[in-house]
CHARMM-style PDB file with segment names, atoms N, HN, CA, C and O in Angstrom:
ATOM      1  N   UNK     1       0.825  -1.191   0.000  1.00  0.00      PROA
ATOM      2  CA  UNK     1       0.000   0.000   0.000  1.00  0.00      PROA
ATOM      3  C   UNK     1       0.870   1.255   0.000  1.00  0.00      PROA
ATOM      4  O   UNK     1       0.575   2.217  -0.709  1.00  0.00      PROA
ATOM      5  N   UNK     2       1.931   1.245   0.787  1.00  0.00      PROA
ATOM      6  HN  UNK     2       2.171   0.463   1.363  1.00  0.00      PROA
ATOM      7  CA  UNK     2       2.817   2.405   0.846  1.00  0.00      PROA
ATOM      8  C   UNK     2       3.442   2.686  -0.519  1.00  0.00      PROA
ATOM      9  O   UNK     2       3.546   3.842  -0.930  1.00  0.00      PROA
ATOM     10  N   UNK     3       3.857   1.635  -1.220  1.00  0.00      PROA
ATOM     11  HN  UNK     3       3.773   0.696  -0.886  1.00  0.00      PROA
ATOM     12  CA  UNK     3       4.455   1.815  -2.539  1.00  0.00      PROA
ATOM     13  C   UNK     3       3.437   2.369  -3.531  1.00  0.00      PROA
ATOM     14  O   UNK     3       3.789   3.192  -4.376  1.00  0.00      PROA
ATOM     15  N   UNK     4       2.201   1.937  -3.442  1.00  0.00      PROA
ATOM     16  HN  UNK     4       1.915   1.268  -2.756  1.00  0.00      PROA
ATOM     17  CA  UNK     4       1.150   2.440  -4.329  1.00  0.00      PROA
ATOM     18  C   UNK     4       0.902   3.928  -4.080  1.00  0.00      PROA
ATOM     19  O   UNK     4       0.668   4.681  -5.025  1.00  0.00      PROA
ATOM     20  N   UNK     5       0.952   4.352  -2.834  1.00  0.00      PROA
ATOM     21  HN  UNK     5       1.143   3.740  -2.067  1.00  0.00      PROA
ATOM     22  CA  UNK     5       0.771   5.777  -2.514  1.00  0.00      PROA
ATOM     23  C   UNK     5       1.937   6.606  -3.051  1.00  0.00      PROA
ATOM     24  O   UNK     5       1.731   7.696  -3.584  1.00  0.00      PROA
ATOM     25  N   UNK     6       3.143   6.099  -2.912  1.00  0.00      PROA
ATOM     26  HN  UNK     6       3.311   5.214  -2.479  1.00  0.00      PROA
ATOM     27  CA  UNK     6       4.315   6.803  -3.449  1.00  0.00      PROA
ATOM     28  C   UNK     6       4.194   6.924  -4.964  1.00  0.00      PROA
ATOM     29  O   UNK     6       4.443   7.990  -5.527  1.00  0.00      PROA
ATOM     30  N   UNK     7       3.821   5.856  -5.608  1.00  0.00      PROA
ATOM     31  HN  UNK     7       3.619   4.990  -5.151  1.00  0.00      PROA
ATOM     32  CA  UNK     7       3.679   5.865  -7.064  1.00  0.00      PROA
ATOM     33  C   UNK     7       2.613   6.859  -7.512  1.00  0.00      PROA
ATOM     34  O   UNK     7       2.806   7.559  -8.506  1.00  0.00      PROA
ATOM     35  N   UNK     8       1.510   6.931  -6.807  1.00  0.00      PROA
ATOM     36  HN  UNK     8       1.354   6.362  -6.000  1.00  0.00      PROA
ATOM     37  CA  UNK     8       0.456   7.892  -7.144  1.00  0.00      PROA
ATOM     38  C   UNK     8       0.967   9.321  -7.002  1.00  0.00      PROA
ATOM     39  O   UNK     8       0.646  10.174  -7.830  1.00  0.00      PROA
ATOM     40  N   UNK     9       1.748   9.593  -5.977  1.00  0.00      PROA
ATOM     41  HN  UNK     9       2.008   8.900  -5.305  1.00  0.00      PROA
ATOM     42  CA  UNK     9       2.307  10.928  -5.784  1.00  0.00      PROA
ATOM     43  C   UNK     9       3.292  11.280  -6.884  1.00  0.00      PROA
ATOM     44  O   UNK     9       3.304  12.410  -7.374  1.00  0.00      PROA
ATOM     45  N   UNK    10       4.119  10.318  -7.274  1.00  0.00      PROA
ATOM     46  HN  UNK    10       4.109   9.401  -6.876  1.00  0.00      PROA
ATOM     47  CA  UNK    10       5.069  10.567  -8.359  1.00  0.00      PROA
ATOM     48  C   UNK    10       4.356  10.850  -9.674  1.00  0.00      PROA
ATOM     49  O   UNK    10       4.743  11.757 -10.411  1.00  0.00      PROA
ATOM     50  N   UNK    11       3.328  10.087  -9.966  1.00  0.00      PROA
ATOM     51  HN  UNK    11       3.014   9.351  -9.368  1.00  0.00      PROA
ATOM     52  CA  UNK    11       2.574  10.314 -11.209  1.00  0.00      PROA
ATOM     53  C   UNK    11       1.909  11.685 -11.206  1.00  0.00      PROA
ATOM     54  O   UNK    11       1.850  12.345 -12.243  1.00  0.00      PROA
ATOM     55  N   UNK    12       1.412  12.117 -10.063  1.00  0.00      PROA
ATOM     56  HN  UNK    12       1.459  11.580  -9.220  1.00  0.00      PROA
ATOM     57  CA  UNK    12       0.798  13.442  -9.966  1.00  0.00      PROA
ATOM     58  C   UNK    12       1.838  14.533 -10.200  1.00  0.00      PROA
ATOM     59  O   UNK    12       1.559  15.520 -10.881  1.00  0.00      PROA
ATOM     60  N   UNK    13       3.028  14.363  -9.644  1.00  0.00      PROA
ATOM     61  HN  UNK    13       3.254  13.562  -9.091  1.00  0.00      PROA
ATOM     62  CA  UNK    13       4.099  15.338  -9.848  1.00  0.00      PROA
ATOM     63  C   UNK    13       4.500  15.401 -11.325  1.00  0.00      PROA
ATOM     64  O   UNK    13       4.725  16.487 -11.861  1.00  0.00      PROA
ATOM     65  N   UNK    14       4.589  14.249 -11.980  1.00  0.00      PROA
ATOM     66  HN  UNK    14       4.406  13.367 -11.545  1.00  0.00      PROA
ATOM     67  CA  UNK    14       4.998  14.209 -13.377  1.00  0.00      PROA
ATOM     68  C   UNK    14       3.964  14.860 -14.288  1.00  0.00      PROA
ATOM     69  O   UNK    14       4.298  15.254 -15.405  1.00  0.00      PROA
ATOM     70  N   UNK    15       2.743  14.978 -13.848  1.00  0.00      PROA
ATOM     71  HN  UNK    15       2.472  14.658 -12.941  1.00  0.00      PROA
ATOM     72  CA  UNK    15       1.693  15.591 -14.661  1.00  0.00      PROA
ATOM     73  C   UNK    15       1.718  17.115 -14.585  1.00  0.00      PROA
ATOM     74  O   UNK    15       1.073  17.783 -15.393  1.00  0.00      PROA
ATOM     75  N   UNK    16       2.453  17.669 -13.628  1.00  0.00      PROA
ATOM     76  HN  UNK    16       2.977  17.126 -12.972  1.00  0.00      PROA
ATOM     77  CA  UNK    16       2.519  19.120 -13.476  1.00  0.00      PROA
ATOM     78  C   UNK    16       3.409  19.737 -14.539  1.00  0.00      PROA
ATOM     79  O   UNK    16       4.357  19.099 -14.997  1.00  0.00      PROA
ATOM     80  N   UNK    17       3.118  20.977 -14.943  1.00  0.00      PROA
ATOM     81  HN  UNK    17       2.347  21.495 -14.571  1.00  0.00      PROA
ATOM     82  CA  UNK    17       3.983  21.671 -15.908  1.00  0.00      PROA
ATOM     83  C   UNK    17       5.397  21.841 -15.342  1.00  0.00      PROA
ATOM     84  O   UNK    17       5.564  22.159 -14.165  1.00  0.00      PROA
ATOM     85  N   UNK    18       6.377  21.636 -16.160  1.00  0.00      PROA
ATOM     86  HN  UNK    18       6.241  21.378 -17.116  1.00  0.00      PROA
ATOM     87  CA  UNK    18       7.755  21.827 -15.746  1.00  0.00      PROA
ATOM     88  C   UNK    18       8.420  20.591 -15.159  1.00  0.00      PROA
ATOM     89  O   UNK    18       9.602  20.641 -14.817  1.00  0.00      PROA
ATOM     90  N   UNK    19       7.704  19.499 -15.034  1.00  0.00      PROA
ATOM     91  HN  UNK    19       6.744  19.459 -15.311  1.00  0.00      PROA
ATOM     92  CA  UNK    19       8.273  18.268 -14.504  1.00  0.00      PROA
ATOM     93  C   UNK    19       8.482  17.277 -15.638  1.00  0.00      PROA
ATOM     94  O   UNK    19       7.803  17.339 -16.663  1.00  0.00      PROA
ATOM     95  N   UNK    20       9.420  16.371 -15.447  1.00  0.00      PROA
ATOM     96  HN  UNK    20       9.971  16.321 -14.614  1.00  0.00      PROA
ATOM     97  CA  UNK    20       9.710  15.358 -16.462  1.00  0.00      PROA
ATOM     98  C   UNK    20       8.514  14.429 -16.639  1.00  0.00      PROA
ATOM     99  O   UNK    20       8.001  13.878 -15.664  1.00  0.00      PROA
ATOM    100  N   UNK    21       8.084  14.260 -17.842  1.00  0.00      PROA
ATOM    101  HN  UNK    21       8.500  14.707 -18.634  1.00  0.00      PROA
ATOM    102  CA  UNK    21       6.955  13.362 -18.130  1.00  0.00      PROA
ATOM    103  C   UNK    21       7.404  11.901 -18.130  1.00  0.00      PROA
ATOM    104  O   UNK    21       6.635  11.004 -17.785  1.00  0.00      PROA
ATOM    105  N   UNK    22       8.643  11.681 -18.517  1.00  0.00      PROA
ATOM    106  HN  UNK    22       9.268  12.410 -18.797  1.00  0.00      PROA
ATOM    107  CA  UNK    22       9.181  10.322 -18.582  1.00  0.00      PROA
ATOM    108  C   UNK    22      10.621  10.337 -18.072  1.00  0.00      PROA
ATOM    109  O   UNK    22      11.560  10.312 -18.867  1.00  0.00      PROA
ATOM    110  N   UNK    23      10.800  10.379 -16.747  1.00  0.00      PROA
ATOM    111  HN  UNK    23      10.037  10.400 -16.101  1.00  0.00      PROA
ATOM    112  CA  UNK    23      12.155  10.457 -16.202  1.00  0.00      PROA
ATOM    113  C   UNK    23      12.977   9.215 -16.529  1.00  0.00      PROA
ATOM    114  O   UNK    23      12.439   8.114 -16.639  1.00  0.00      PROA
ATOM    115  N   UNK    24      14.282   9.403 -16.683  1.00  0.00      PROA
ATOM    116  HN  UNK    24      14.719  10.298 -16.594  1.00  0.00      PROA
ATOM    117  CA  UNK    24      15.149   8.285 -17.044  1.00  0.00      PROA
ATOM    118  C   UNK    24      15.970   7.776 -15.857  1.00  0.00      PROA
ATOM    119  O   UNK    24      16.711   6.802 -15.989  1.00  0.00      PROA
ATOM    120  N   UNK    25      15.841   8.428 -14.705  1.00  0.00      PROA
ATOM    121  HN  UNK    25      15.239   9.220 -14.598  1.00  0.00      PROA
ATOM    122  CA  UNK    25      16.604   8.023 -13.538  1.00  0.00      PROA
ATOM    123  C   UNK    25      15.721   8.111 -12.305  1.00  0.00      PROA
ATOM    124  O   UNK    25      14.935   9.048 -12.161  1.00  0.00      PROA
ATOM    125  N   UNK    26      15.847   7.159 -11.439  1.00  0.00      PROA
ATOM    126  HN  UNK    26      16.485   6.398 -11.556  1.00  0.00      PROA
ATOM    127  CA  UNK    26      15.078   7.175 -10.200  1.00  0.00      PROA
ATOM    128  C   UNK    26      15.891   6.591  -9.067  1.00  0.00      PROA
ATOM    129  O   UNK    26      16.840   5.841  -9.293  1.00  0.00      PROA
ATOM    130  N   UNK    27      15.522   6.932  -7.865  1.00  0.00      PROA
ATOM    131  HN  UNK    27      14.751   7.541  -7.681  1.00  0.00      PROA
ATOM    132  CA  UNK    27      16.182   6.419  -6.673  1.00  0.00      PROA
ATOM    133  C   UNK    27      15.117   5.830  -5.763  1.00  0.00      PROA
ATOM    134  O   UNK    27      14.119   6.481  -5.453  1.00  0.00      PROA
ATOM    135  N   UNK    28      15.331   4.630  -5.353  1.00  0.00      PROA
ATOM    136  HN  UNK    28      16.141   4.101  -5.605  1.00  0.00      PROA
ATOM    137  CA  UNK    28      14.394   3.964  -4.461  1.00  0.00      PROA
ATOM    138  C   UNK    28      15.120   3.655  -3.161  1.00  0.00      PROA
ATOM    139  O   UNK    28      16.013   2.808  -3.130  1.00  0.00      PROA
ATOM    140  N   UNK    29      14.741   4.337  -2.093  1.00  0.00      PROA
ATOM    141  HN  UNK    29      14.016   5.026  -2.118  1.00  0.00      PROA
ATOM    142  CA  UNK    29      15.339   4.118  -0.778  1.00  0.00      PROA
ATOM    143  C   UNK    29      14.424   3.191   0.005  1.00  0.00      PROA
ATOM    144  O   UNK    29      13.238   3.471   0.179  1.00  0.00      PROA
ATOM    145  N   UNK    30      14.982   2.098   0.469  1.00  0.00      PROA
ATOM    146  HN  UNK    30      15.945   1.871   0.328  1.00  0.00      PROA
ATOM    147  CA  UNK    30      14.205   1.108   1.220  1.00  0.00      PROA
ATOM    148  C   UNK    30      14.862   0.930   2.589  1.00  0.00      PROA
ATOM    149  O   UNK    30      16.044   0.595   2.671  1.00  0.00      PROA
ATOM    150  N   UNK    31      14.117   1.147   3.641  1.00  0.00      PROA
ATOM    151  HN  UNK    31      13.157   1.418   3.574  1.00  0.00      PROA
ATOM    152  CA  UNK    31      14.656   0.962   4.983  1.00  0.00      PROA
ATOM    153  C   UNK    31      14.787  -0.523   5.307  1.00  0.00      PROA
ATOM    154  O   UNK    31      14.257  -1.377   4.596  1.00  0.00      PROA
ATOM    155  N   UNK    32      15.490  -0.808   6.374  1.00  0.00      PROA
ATOM    156  HN  UNK    32      15.921  -0.113   6.951  1.00  0.00      PROA
ATOM    157  CA  UNK    32      15.690  -2.203   6.759  1.00  0.00      PROA
ATOM    158  C   UNK    32      14.372  -2.904   7.076  1.00  0.00      PROA
ATOM    159  O   UNK    32      14.282  -4.130   6.998  1.00  0.00      PROA
ATOM    160  N   UNK    33      13.369  -2.138   7.427  1.00  0.00      PROA
ATOM    161  HN  UNK    33      13.443  -1.143   7.491  1.00  0.00      PROA
ATOM    162  CA  UNK    33      12.043  -2.711   7.701  1.00  0.00      PROA
ATOM    163  C   UNK    33      11.469  -3.406   6.460  1.00  0.00      PROA
ATOM    164  O   UNK    33      10.774  -4.416   6.574  1.00  0.00      PROA
ATOM    165  N   UNK    34      11.766  -2.856   5.275  1.00  0.00      PROA
ATOM    166  HN  UNK    34      12.330  -2.036   5.182  1.00  0.00      PROA
ATOM    167  CA  UNK    34      11.241  -3.410   4.019  1.00  0.00      PROA
ATOM    168  C   UNK    34      12.287  -4.192   3.232  1.00  0.00      PROA
ATOM    169  O   UNK    34      12.017  -4.596   2.101  1.00  0.00      PROA
ATOM    170  N   UNK    35      13.465  -4.415   3.793  1.00  0.00      PROA
ATOM    171  HN  UNK    35      13.684  -4.087   4.712  1.00  0.00      PROA
ATOM    172  CA  UNK    35      14.554  -5.069   3.071  1.00  0.00      PROA
ATOM    173  C   UNK    35      14.169  -6.445   2.530  1.00  0.00      PROA
ATOM    174  O   UNK    35      14.571  -6.807   1.425  1.00  0.00      PROA
ATOM    175  N   UNK    36      13.414  -7.193   3.275  1.00  0.00      PROA
ATOM    176  HN  UNK    36      13.087  -6.899   4.173  1.00  0.00      PROA
ATOM    177  CA  UNK    36      13.014  -8.533   2.821  1.00  0.00      PROA
ATOM    178  C   UNK    36      12.129  -8.474   1.576  1.00  0.00      PROA
ATOM    179  O   UNK    36      12.051  -9.447   0.825  1.00  0.00      PROA
ATOM    180  N   UNK    37      11.468  -7.349   1.355  1.00  0.00      PROA
ATOM    181  HN  UNK    37      11.532  -6.559   1.965  1.00  0.00      PROA
ATOM    182  CA  UNK    37      10.564  -7.185   0.213  1.00  0.00      PROA
ATOM    183  C   UNK    37      11.160  -6.302  -0.878  1.00  0.00      PROA
ATOM    184  O   UNK    37      10.437  -5.841  -1.762  1.00  0.00      PROA
ATOM    185  N   UNK    38      12.459  -6.061  -0.829  1.00  0.00      PROA
ATOM    186  HN  UNK    38      13.046  -6.435  -0.111  1.00  0.00      PROA
ATOM    187  CA  UNK    38      13.100  -5.126  -1.756  1.00  0.00      PROA
ATOM    188  C   UNK    38      12.890  -5.504  -3.222  1.00  0.00      PROA
ATOM    189  O   UNK    38      12.577  -4.638  -4.039  1.00  0.00      PROA
ATOM    190  N   UNK    39      13.055  -6.755  -3.563  1.00  0.00      PROA
ATOM    191  HN  UNK    39      13.310  -7.459  -2.899  1.00  0.00      PROA
ATOM    192  CA  UNK    39      12.886  -7.171  -4.974  1.00  0.00      PROA
ATOM    193  C   UNK    39      11.453  -6.930  -5.458  1.00  0.00      PROA
ATOM    194  O   UNK    39      11.237  -6.442  -6.567  1.00  0.00      PROA
ATOM    195  N   UNK    40      10.501  -7.272  -4.632  1.00  0.00      PROA
ATOM    196  HN  UNK    40      10.677  -7.668  -3.731  1.00  0.00      PROA
ATOM    197  CA  UNK    40       9.106  -7.082  -5.017  1.00  0.00      PROA
ATOM    198  C   UNK    40       8.755  -5.590  -5.134  1.00  0.00      PROA
ATOM    199  O   UNK    40       8.011  -5.191  -6.031  1.00  0.00      PROA
ATOM    200  N   UNK    41       9.292  -4.780  -4.228  1.00  0.00      PROA
ATOM    201  HN  UNK    41       9.896  -5.104  -3.500  1.00  0.00      PROA
ATOM    202  CA  UNK    41       9.044  -3.331  -4.284  1.00  0.00      PROA
ATOM    203  C   UNK    41       9.654  -2.723  -5.551  1.00  0.00      PROA
ATOM    204  O   UNK    41       9.021  -1.902  -6.215  1.00  0.00      PROA
ATOM    205  N   UNK    42      10.866  -3.123  -5.879  1.00  0.00      PROA
ATOM    206  HN  UNK    42      11.380  -3.791  -5.340  1.00  0.00      PROA
ATOM    207  CA  UNK    42      11.502  -2.612  -7.095  1.00  0.00      PROA
ATOM    208  C   UNK    42      10.718  -3.029  -8.333  1.00  0.00      PROA
ATOM    209  O   UNK    42      10.507  -2.214  -9.232  1.00  0.00      PROA
ATOM    210  N   UNK    43      10.291  -4.270  -8.392  1.00  0.00      PROA
ATOM    211  HN  UNK    43      10.462  -4.931  -7.662  1.00  0.00      PROA
ATOM    212  CA  UNK    43       9.507  -4.736  -9.540  1.00  0.00      PROA
ATOM    213  C   UNK    43       8.205  -3.955  -9.666  1.00  0.00      PROA
ATOM    214  O   UNK    43       7.796  -3.603 -10.772  1.00  0.00      PROA
ATOM    215  N   UNK    44       7.557  -3.684  -8.543  1.00  0.00      PROA
ATOM    216  HN  UNK    44       7.890  -3.970  -7.644  1.00  0.00      PROA
ATOM    217  CA  UNK    44       6.315  -2.915  -8.547  1.00  0.00      PROA
ATOM    218  C   UNK    44       6.546  -1.506  -9.076  1.00  0.00      PROA
ATOM    219  O   UNK    44       5.769  -1.005  -9.888  1.00  0.00      PROA
ATOM    220  N   UNK    45       7.624  -0.869  -8.608  1.00  0.00      PROA
ATOM    221  HN  UNK    45       8.255  -1.277  -7.949  1.00  0.00      PROA
ATOM    222  CA  UNK    45       7.913   0.501  -9.036  1.00  0.00      PROA
ATOM    223  C   UNK    45       8.330   0.559 -10.507  1.00  0.00      PROA
ATOM    224  O   UNK    45       8.066   1.554 -11.183  1.00  0.00      PROA
ATOM    225  N   UNK    46       8.968  -0.482 -11.001  1.00  0.00      PROA
ATOM    226  HN  UNK    46       9.183  -1.290 -10.452  1.00  0.00      PROA
ATOM    227  CA  UNK    46       9.374  -0.509 -12.408  1.00  0.00      PROA
ATOM    228  C   UNK    46       8.175  -0.580 -13.348  1.00  0.00      PROA
ATOM    229  O   UNK    46       8.246  -0.097 -14.478  1.00  0.00      PROA
ATOM    230  N   UNK    47       7.087  -1.171 -12.894  1.00  0.00      PROA
ATOM    231  HN  UNK    47       7.030  -1.562 -11.976  1.00  0.00      PROA
ATOM    232  CA  UNK    47       5.897  -1.292 -13.744  1.00  0.00      PROA
ATOM    233  C   UNK    47       5.304   0.068 -13.949  1.00  0.00      PROA
ATOM    234  OT1 UNK    47       4.292   0.203 -14.635  1.00  0.00      PROA
TER     235      UNK     47
END
């Protein structure tokens, strides 16, 4: 759920004037709390 909320916020930002519509670089910071799910989180964000 947290990843879906982050993704929704990023998409909203990209829709604003002056923001990249299709960014080519991203940074995904994952705390140790989510480390066990890192691969799944990255795959979700890549979609």
